[in-house]
C-alpha positions, 0 to 999 in steps of 0.5 A, a space after each residue: 826352866 833356865 838357871 839364873 844366869 848372869 851374861 856379862 864381860 866383867 868378873 868380879 874383882 876387888 872385894 866383889 868376890 868376897 862380898 858375893 861369897 858372904 851375902 850369899 852365904 847368909 841368905 842360904 843360912 836364913 839370915 834376914 838382914 844384910 847389907 852390901 856398902 860400896 860407893 857410887 860406881 863400884 858395881 854394886 848392881 853387878 855384884 847383887 846380880 852375882 848373889 841372885 845366880 849363886 842363890 838361884 831364887 826368885 828375887 825382888 829388888 825394891 827401889 824408892 822411886 820409878 827412876 831408880 827402878 827404871 835403871 835397875 830394870 835396864 841393868 839386870 835385863 842386861 845381866 839376866 838376858 835369858 830370864 824373866 826380869 819384870 818391871 813393877 811400878 804404879 801405873 797411874 800417870 794421873 790420879 786424883 782422890 775422891 774429896 767431898 766439899 761440905 761447904 758447897 755439897 760437892 762430892 768429887 769422884 776419884 779419878 785415874 789415868 792408867 799407863 797401858 804399858 805399865 799396867 801390861 808390865 805389872 801383869 807380866 810380873 804376876 803371871 811370871 811369879 806363877 809360870 816360872 822361878 827364874 825371875 828378878 822383879 825390879 820394882 818401887 814401893 809400889 809393890 807393898 800394896 795388896 793385889 788381892 789374893 795370890 790363890 784366887 788369881 793363880 785358880 783363875 788362870 785358864 790351862 789349855 792343852 793341845 789334846 784337851 776337850 772343851 766346849 767353845 762357849 764354855 772356854 769363852 765364858 772363862 775367858 769373860 770370868 777373868 775380865 777379857 772382852 770379846 772383839 771381833 774386829 781388833 785383837 788387843 791385850 786383854 781381848 779375844 775374837 772368835 773366827 770359825 773353829 779358831 779362838 784368838 786371845 791375847 794375854 793381857 800381859 803379852 805382846 803377841 797373841 795365841 791362836 787356840 784351833 778347835 777340832 769340834 770339842 778337841 784343842 787340836 793347835 796352839 799357836 803364837 801369832 803376831 796380833 796384827 799380821 796373824 803370822 804363826 810365830 812358834 807352837 805350843 803344847 799347853 799355855 796359860 792365860 792369867 786374868 787381865 786384871 789383878 783383883 780377881 774374886 770367886 763369886 762365893 767370896 764377892 757374894 760374902 763381901 757384898 753382904 758384909 758391906 751391905 750390913 756396914 752400910 746399914 749401920 752407917 746409914 742408921 748412925 748418921 740418921 740418929 745424928 739428923 744427918 740426912 744428907 750424909 745418909 743419902 750420900 752414903 747409901 747412894 754411893 754404896 748401892 752404886 758400887 755393890 750393883 757394879 761388883 754383882 754385874 762386873 765383879 769389881 767396882 771403880 777404885 776396888 784397889 
């Protein structure tokens, strides 16, 4: 992996060299809390970039809103053009939480509209963390919310190497298990298609796709391609295909979770019935049964986050 290297026409000046040396030393000595003070326009972002370059560690930069996060993301990309600078913010363009109006017995389902490009950038962030160490992540407070188990997410990735032996149907099943959909007409992110002895898949976090050429049950060639034209951009010896969604759960854990949910549902239904709240009991049973059925069929339910 390339080292974290700042590319800039400017060198640290004034108090910056002292601040960089002191903060980098504090990080290496294990200090938990340090503060960099500076007025507007004093080059704090440049100073932070130099600190990251010195300590050579994957770095999380948190901002208090999307606007500042976007500004910092743009600046850090300029400072680290040869490294993985990623952007992680909330992907909702629109969000309405679920609600219930008792007076009219009206249940309003949770509704949300997801920004596809931000979803891609979020997935690119997590895949970068599993693939390399020269990573700088710029995030809003969205990054403090859970995304499921990192171990489950990493173990679910499909690893392919030239020369590996694998049946085509087994490979297709592995992709379906991590929420990729088959579409033999149009190749899009999170989709795959089969053409003769070749499998083409576009990772959910990428703007390019991979063509996996098989000779019988052997992976003969792995090519990076343009998903629109099919033009070969590069060849690879190995690739990792990470899940198309962050919420990946092994079947055993999913079954255990469904059992726990069902037990809790029965207890709550019994409580409502003992209180004479038959409508509430019927509603929570119906809603929970629907979610559990969806989890059994596709591995998750709407609103699982």
